[in-house]
LOLUM-846459 format. One record per residue (C-alpha): residue in one letter; x, y, z; residue number from 1. Coordinates in Angstrom, 3 decimals. Each point is the difference from the previous one (the first is absolute). Example, Ala and Ser with C-alpha at 12.3 -4.5 7.8 and 13.67 -1.06 7.14 Angstrom:
<nodes>
+------+----------+----------+----------+-------+
: zaba :       c1 :       c2 :       c3 : titor :
+------+----------+----------+----------+-------+
:    A :   12.300 :   -4.500 :    7.800 :     1 :
:    S :    1.370 :    3.440 :   -0.660 :     2 :
+------+----------+----------+----------+-------+
</nodes>
This chain:
<nodes>
+------+----------+----------+----------+-------+
: zaba :       c1 :       c2 :       c3 : titor :
+------+----------+----------+----------+-------+
:    M :  111.758 :  125.129 :  110.578 :     1 :
:    V :   -1.101 :   -4.018 :   -0.609 :     2 :
:    D :   -3.338 :   -0.592 :    0.984 :     3 :
:    F :    0.126 :   -3.510 :    0.703 :     4 :
:    N :   -3.584 :   -0.423 :    0.163 :     5 :
:    E :   -0.363 :    0.880 :   -4.021 :     6 :
:    L :    3.142 :   -2.596 :   -0.164 :     7 :
:    K :   -2.058 :   -2.499 :    2.035 :     8 :
:    D :   -2.918 :    0.664 :   -2.121 :     9 :
:    K :    0.863 :    0.106 :   -3.335 :    10 :
:    A :    2.226 :   -3.525 :    0.670 :    11 :
:    Q :   -3.428 :   -1.858 :    2.278 :    12 :
:    D :   -1.637 :    1.080 :   -3.915 :    13 :
:    L :    3.216 :   -1.720 :   -1.934 :    14 :
:    V :    0.288 :   -2.956 :    1.952 :    15 :
:    A :   -4.366 :    0.084 :    0.455 :    16 :
:    Q :    0.062 :    0.125 :   -4.190 :    17 :
:    H :    2.930 :   -2.825 :   -1.029 :    18 :
:    A :   -0.265 :   -2.687 :    3.470 :    19 :
:    D :   -1.095 :   -3.057 :   -2.564 :    20 :
:    T :    3.110 :    0.975 :   -1.766 :    21 :
:    I :    2.594 :    0.171 :    3.960 :    22 :
:    K :   -2.119 :   -3.096 :    1.324 :    23 :
:    D :    1.259 :   -1.914 :   -3.301 :    24 :
:    G :    3.296 :    0.981 :    0.395 :    25 :
:    I :    0.325 :   -0.823 :    3.705 :    26 :
:    T :   -2.093 :   -3.790 :   -1.272 :    27 :
:    K :    2.316 :   -0.115 :   -2.845 :    28 :
:    T :    3.863 :    0.737 :    2.474 :    29 :
:    G :   -1.420 :   -2.627 :    2.861 :    30 :
:    D :   -0.527 :   -2.799 :   -2.426 :    31 :
:    F :    3.539 :    0.874 :   -1.430 :    32 :
:    V :    1.363 :    0.449 :    3.529 :    33 :
:    G :   -1.737 :   -2.747 :    1.397 :    34 :
:    E :    1.433 :   -3.012 :   -2.272 :    35 :
:    K :    3.299 :    1.302 :    1.380 :    36 :
:    V :   -0.905 :    0.102 :    3.581 :    37 :
:    G :   -3.468 :   -1.482 :    0.034 :    38 :
:    H :   -3.735 :    1.122 :    0.516 :    39 :
:    D :   -0.119 :   -0.598 :    3.201 :    40 :
:    K :    1.842 :    2.597 :    0.533 :    41 :
:    V :   -0.821 :    2.334 :   -2.880 :    42 :
:    D :   -3.461 :   -0.316 :    0.049 :    43 :
:    P :   -0.890 :    2.261 :    3.631 :    44 :
:    I :    1.980 :    2.253 :   -0.876 :    45 :
:    E :   -1.189 :    0.561 :   -3.899 :    46 :
:    E :   -3.788 :   -0.227 :    1.835 :    47 :
:    K :    1.454 :    3.088 :    2.161 :    48 :
:    L :    0.811 :    2.469 :   -2.729 :    49 :
:    H :   -3.679 :   -1.497 :   -1.627 :    50 :
:    G :   -1.052 :    2.014 :    3.405 :    51 :
:    L :    1.599 :    2.516 :    0.075 :    52 :
:    V :    0.064 :    1.125 :   -3.491 :    53 :
:    D :   -4.489 :   -0.120 :    0.032 :    54 :
:    K :    0.699 :    2.049 :    3.560 :    55 :
:    A :    2.572 :    2.377 :   -2.344 :    56 :
:    A :   -3.516 :    0.202 :   -2.024 :    57 :
:    R :   -2.834 :    1.197 :    1.582 :    58 :
:    N :   -0.069 :    3.303 :    2.107 :    59 :
:    D :   -0.430 :   -0.796 :    2.811 :    60 :
:    E :   -1.756 :    3.750 :   -0.082 :    61 :
:    P :   -3.954 :   -0.383 :    0.743 :    62 :
:    P :   -2.578 :    0.224 :   -3.342 :    63 :
:    S :   -1.780 :    3.133 :   -0.239 :    64 :
:    P :   -3.788 :   -0.229 :    0.392 :    65 :
:    T :   -1.154 :   -0.075 :   -2.850 :    66 :
:    P :   -3.435 :    2.655 :   -0.206 :    67 :
:    P :   -4.029 :   -0.881 :    0.527 :    68 :
:    V :   -1.633 :   -1.218 :   -3.864 :    69 :
:    V :   -2.533 :    2.728 :    0.153 :    70 :
+------+----------+----------+----------+-------+
</nodes>
């Protein structure tokens, strides 16, 4: 049986590791398409995609508390 939570975690880790590369690809694609149809149409979509990458890279679980140093 497929553990979808495990797949989600792996995908988040992968996006987190390569977020800059993914965003660079989005920017380059946005620049290319923007030259064809206009940057005013493409730039808002590009910004939203960057936000989705940031959101996907974050782990929504709260950070585990660190034990106090004694």
